[in-house]
N, C-alpha and C positions, 0 to 999 in steps of 0.2 A: 790343503783345503780344510776348512772347518767342517767337521763331520757331525751330522745330526742323524741319529739312529732311526731307521724306519720303524714306526710304531703303527702297525696295521690293525685296525679295529675289525669288528665282525664284518664279514663279507656282505655287501649290500646289492640287492638285485636292482637293476635299472635297465631302461630300454636302450638297446643299441642297434643301429641300423646295420644291415648286412654289408660286409666289405669283401673285396676280392681276396683270394689267398695271397699271402705275403711271402715273397721269396725270402728265404733265410739269409740274414746278413749279420756280420760280426763287425762291431766298431770298437775302437779303443778311445777311452776318455783322455783328451789331450789338454793339458793346462797351458793355455796361451800366455797366461801371466808369468810363466817360467821361461819364456823364450824371447825376451825383448831384444836379444842380440842376434836372433836368427836372420839369415839371408835367404833369398830365393833358393840358393843351392842347398842350404841346410834343410829347408822344407822338402826339396826334391829328394834328398837322401833319406830323410825319415819316412817319406811316403813310399819310397822303393823298399825300404826295410820292412815296412808294414805289409806291402803287397807280397813280398817274398814269404812272409809268415801267413799268407792267405787271409789277412785282415782286409775287410772291404772298405773301411773308411775311418775317419776320426770324428768324434763328438768334441767340438771345439769349445771348451769351457772358457768363458770370458768374464772378467770383471770390468771395472771402469778405468783401466790403465790408459795412459796417454798413447801408448804404442799399439793398442788393440787393433785399430783399423788397418794400420800398416801391415801387421802380421796376418790378419784375416785375408787381406788382399794377396799377400805372398802365398798363403795356404791354398786359396782357391785357384790362383794361377798355376801353382805347382801341380795340384790335383788334376786340373784340366789338361795340362801338358802330359802328365803321366798316363791319363786315361784309365778307365775302369776303377776309379777310386772316388768315393762320395764323402761329403762333409755336411754337417749340420751344426748349428750353434746351440750351446747349452749355457743358459744364463745363470751365473752363480750368485745366489742371494746371500751366501755367506760373505761375499766380497762387496756387494753393492745392492742397495734396495731398488731394484729395477722397477720403473714405472711402466704403465701401459704404452705410453708414447715412445719411450726409449726402446722397448722391445720391438714395437712395430717398425720403428725407424731402422734399427740395426738389422733386424731379420729381413726386412724388405730390400735392403741394399744388396743382399746376396741371394734372394729367393729365386731369381731367374738365371743364376749362373749355371752353366752346364754341369758342374760338379755338385750342385746342391742335391741332397738326398730327399727323395719324395717316396711316399708309400705307393705301392702298385695301384693303378687305377685312380690316383688322386694327384691333381696338379698343384696342390698346396705344398709349400716348403715345410719340412719337418723342423720344429724347434723343440728344445728340451730345457730342463732346468736342473740345478741342484737346489732343492728346497724351493721356497717361494709360496707354498700353499697357505701360509699365514700372513702373506703380504696384504697390507691395507691400502696400497697405492697401485695395485695391479688389477685390472679388469680382465680376469681370465676368460670369461665368456667371449669378449671381443677378440682376444688373441686366438682362442680356439676356433672362432669363426673365420679368421683370416689365414691361419696357418694350421698345419697338422701338429697339434700339441701333444707331445709325449713327455710329460713331466716326471720328475722324481720328487714326490711330495710325501712327507711323513704322515700327513693327514689326508691321504688319498680318499679314504672312505667318506670322510666328511664332505670333501669337494664333490664327489660323485653324487652324494645325497642331495646336493644343491644343483644337480643337473648341469655341471660344467661339461660341455661337449668335447671331452678329450678324444684324441684319435688312438690312444694307447697309453702305456705307462712304463716307467723304468723304476725299479726298486734299488735303492742304495744299501742293500742288505746282503753283503757278500762274505761276511766273516762269522765264524761260530762264536757264541758266547759261552765261555768255559763255565761249568764242566760239560756242557752239551756240545755235540758235534754239529757241523753245518748240514742241514737237510733242506728239502724243498717245501717245507710247510708254508713258509711265507710266499714262496713262488706260487704255490697252488692257491693261496688266499688272494693274492693280487690278480692272478688270472681269472679267478671266479668273479671278482669285482668287475673285470673288464668285459665279460661276456665274450663276444667274438672279435674284439679289438686286439691288436697286436700287443704282446707283452715282451718287454726288453729285459732279459735276465742278466743279472750282474755276475761277473766272475773276477776274482782277484787272487793273486798268489800269496799276499803277505800283508801285515799291518804292524808297523812300529813307528811311533813318532815321539821325538824328544826335542822339540823346538817350540818357540813361542810359548803358549800356555798349555801345551800338550806333552804328556809323558806317560803313555800307556801302550799296550800291545794287545792284539788278539792272536789266537793261534793260527799259524800258517804252515804248520809242520808238513802236512801232506795235502794242503788245500788245493794247490794248483791242479793236481791230478784228480783228486776226488770231486772237485766242483765241475770239472769238464765231463767227468762221467755222469754227473747229474744233468748237465746240459744235454748230453747225448741221449739220455733216457727221457728227459722232460720234453725235449723238442720245442723250445719256445720259438716264436716267430723271429725274434731279434735277440742279439747278445751284445752286451757292452763290457769290455775289459776295463777294470779299474786298477791301474791306469797306465798310460804310456809314459808319463813323465812327472808324476807327483813324487818327487824325491823325498820331501819331508816326511811323508807317511810310508816310505819304503816299499810301495807297491808298484814301482816303475818297471815296465818291461822294455822300454825303449833304451837307447844308448845314453851313457853318461857323456855329456858334452861340456860346454862352457860352464865352469863352476859357478859363474855368476847367477845361473838359474837355480842353484840349490839354496833353499831358504837358510837364513842366518841361524846358526845353531845346529843345523843338520849336517854340515860339512864333515864333522868327525866320524859320523857313522855311515856316510854315503861314499866318501872318497875311497877309491880302489875297491868298490863293492859292485861289480857289474852284475846285471840281471839279464843280459842279452840272451843267454842260453835258454831261458824260459820260452823265448819265441821259437826255438827250434822244435818244440813239441807241437806248436800250433797248427802246422799243416795237417798233422795226423788227427788232432782233436777236431779241428774245424771241418775238415773234409768228411770225417765220420759223422759229425753232427749234421752236416748238410745232406749226406746221402741216407740219413735215417738209420745209420749203423748197419747198412746192408753189405758194405764192402770195406775192406781195409786198404788204405792207400799203399802204394808201392813202397817197399823199404829197400833202397838200393845199397845201404851201408849199415853195418852195426853201429849203434850210437849209444852213448851214456850221457844223461843229463842229471846233474846232481845239485842239491841246494842244502846248505847248512849254515848255522851261525859260525863265525870265526872263533868263538870262545865257548868253553863249557860255562854253565851257569855258576855263579858264586852268590849265595843269598845275601852276603854282607857287602856285595859290590854291585848291586843292581842299578845304581845310578838314580834311585828313587822311582824307577819305572814300576808300574803296577799292571797286573793282568786284568783285562776288562776295564770298563769306565763307569764308575759310580754316578757320574753326571747324567748318564743315560739310564739310571735305575738298575745298573748291573752290580752284582756282588763282586768286590775286589778280591783278587787272589795274588799270591806272590808270583812274579813273572816266570820263575823257573817251573812252576806247576803248569802254566799255560803254554809256554814255549819249551818243548822238550829238547833234551840233548840228543839229537839224532840227525842222521843224513837222510834226506828224502831223495831216493834214487829211482830214475826211470831208465830202463834198458830196452832198446828197440832191436829186435832180431827178426829175421825172416824164418828161422827154424830154431828148435830148442838149443839152449846153450847153458854153460855153467858160468857163474859170476863170482868173483872174489873181491872183497873190499877189505883193505888192510890200512889201519891207522897207525902211522909210525912203524915201529918194529914189533908191534903187538901181533898176536895171532890173528889171521884173517877170518872174516866172516864169509861162509860159503852159502851161495844162493843158487836157485835154479830158475832160469828164464824159460818157462815151458810153453808160453804162448807166442804165436806169430803176432807181432805188433809190439805194443807197449807193455812191459812188465814192470810193475811198481813195487818198490821195497822201502822199508824203513830200517835203518841200521843205527842202533844206539851208540853213543860215544863210549859209555861205560867208564868215564873218567880218563879215557885215552886221549893223547895228543900226538901231533905229528902230521906230516904230509899224508894225504889219503891216496892210495893206489887202487885203481880199478882195473880188473883184468877180466876179459870175456874169452872163454875157450869153447871149442866145439870139436868133438871127435879127436881130442888130443892136440888140436892146433890152437895156438893163440891168435885170436881174431882182432883183439884190441887190448892194449895196455897203456894206461894213462896215469900219470902222477898229477893229482889235482891240488886244489888249495889246501893249506894246512889248517888244522885245529890247534890253537895255541892258547897259552895262559896270558898272553900279552893283551892287556885291557886298554880301553880308551882312557886317556889321561884324566878327563874330568867327568866322564859319564859311566865309567866302570865297564860292565859287560856290553859288548856291541850286540844288540838284539836284532839287528838287520841280518839279512841272508846274503851270503856270497854264492853265486850261481855259476856253474861251469859245465863244460861238455867236451866230448871227444868223439871222433868218428873213425872207423877203420879206413 
């Protein structure tokens, strides 16, 4: 997906009518353009995987592909058959200059489907966007009057100043800009613009793209855990995960399926790089978010979830990748400064335990998981290579031992360092 950084101006006060309290919901941004070969069974499998992770639905990103309507039909059919899973369409203006009539026609075709997501107390179908705020062929007032419009516009403040009656907003601002860490400053700003209308908060685990005209990264070292902690504290009405299946930008949390859905040029850094294990943390994050951090979900097993690059960084073999994107007004840095040589490790325990992380035959790093629930650690490579062994012990007994993915000096043939993450897990 073409990314346009959210540039939020000064918060603007505007009149907002009272709305009913919105039940918290978590969606995953789903790239319909990447699944032209999906069958009804594939949709059913993905929806079940999402439900298992306690995701409530998909935001269906669409362009003007010839197979869009077929895949939307499959999606709504599968969601309705599964039950308890909602969908809404997100119109991608980076892919197609959507007109008013096109949006109205497409959204209306699905607005009365049982799986269509609607805000509480509102019978209008929710529609969203990736950008579109600068469109000269779209009458947003007409669309907002017909549907519950929750757009992602980089010029949100300007549109609200012109009294576009949005029903909420989604910010595409999920990554830190080095050297700053990701915080909730822009989330607070967007929420202040919306008054009492729902805010959809973005969460993403990673960003690296080296295909088409893109070749940059943002820091994802500990982002998946840290951003969910912010969600739990901030308590937005809605959350959207970026993404389920945008392979080219490396922030997919869904399964790797038919390689034909991987953009040309991204195969080298996506192949054999599963991210499924990131979903294993979601029931804990999502349930804690929804219950307002009042209770910790049950932890039936000891679990480790880890993420790291497959290679240490080599400044002379970066593949031309840069850290940050100057096209968005950001200062460029060498990628090895932005993406650190470290293992991001989450250990789930029901009682205190000791954790050992050993890279190859090197001396292990000893850690203490003192909290019931998720214990998060960062373990530097320090130039070490080899398979990574994770061991969890308690009261002298080994509760879990797992040999995970290796850190190697084997680089990609044409791109140098693979700046994507390999993600894995193990349970007792």
